[in-house]
C-alpha angles and dihedrals in degrees: 000000000000121000096261106099090121099033109154094010119132113205133194111205124188125201086025098154094065127084098268095039093050092050091050091048094052092042094050093049091047087058094051104269128133115221144204106211117202134180139154086243101072094184093053095047091048089054091049091051088052092054092047091049091049087063097036112018113223095007098113135054123177145195139176109254136182103208092198092063120086092202089047090056092048092052095044094049092049089049090051093047091052094044098044101029092240142350124256101165132038117195113191101197106141113116147146134210124241125189124195143088121256089269095045098048114097115222091241091053090047091054092046092052092048092046096055100032103036115009090052091057091050091049093045096050094041093053098035098051094079089056092045090049089059090052102039135184082070139158138213116204116190118192105215126155142246082252086074089062104033122044128223129197095234105040102065098147095040093048090050096047095047093045088050090053089052093054094040089055091054093046091050092048091053091046091055093045091048089054091050093246118148091226115125125198125196138157137225120216114195125179125217114344123176098241129130090275094060092042089055090056092058093040090062093205095323130104116312112250136173112269116266122235089253092053092048090048093055089055101041092049087068093055123079092216089052098225138088121256115255133218087244090058089057093045092053091052091047091052090054094049093046093048130079088247087084094046093130095047120094138139086025139113140221114219114210097182106118089243095306097130092052093064 
């Protein structure tokens, strides 16, 4: 199969400067898409756009973007629309980690987790749908987590936000279908991936470091396939959901958990 599964698609990707976002950006462009890359870290996302354009000149635009800001979303989407000539695919990928039980989680940390992981998805879909409607068939790809499907005792806010994203995705998909819009919405639920977010969990407030073999072992022993998920695994799933190959799939989810949630 030639690298053209997303030929002609114009994608808006949040949290693009991180490991998953960067992998999705490169994968989308390799399949023929043009992309608007956004991230709170404007310097990092500019550098990513430069690397993408080195491989595919003119394929990537970028802007700094606070996903918790309604006005920030409005400005970023208008910038993307002008730069790309429309938006066919929205990828809500921005996210943060939050550790703590319901008693341990401070209200400010709870609100921060909800703001980045859930409110941002609501704002993004609400404001992007008019653009997607102009470009339909269109697709919304929300990067959630297996933590939205399986609870843990010490990730109360994160569980709640990611589960909320899962249900919001389904509600939005049904809303679009009810209206007769050809806008699909689906979510991806990966398990442990060695990105900065997971490294921060083990750092416990200290300096971020690659996971040790012992730390990786503690995680992989929980997974039937005995390996961590990778950013490439997520990117492959995102390509499928963004492409017309998944044209009959909406209000659904792809679990990338190595069998964990089946146990």
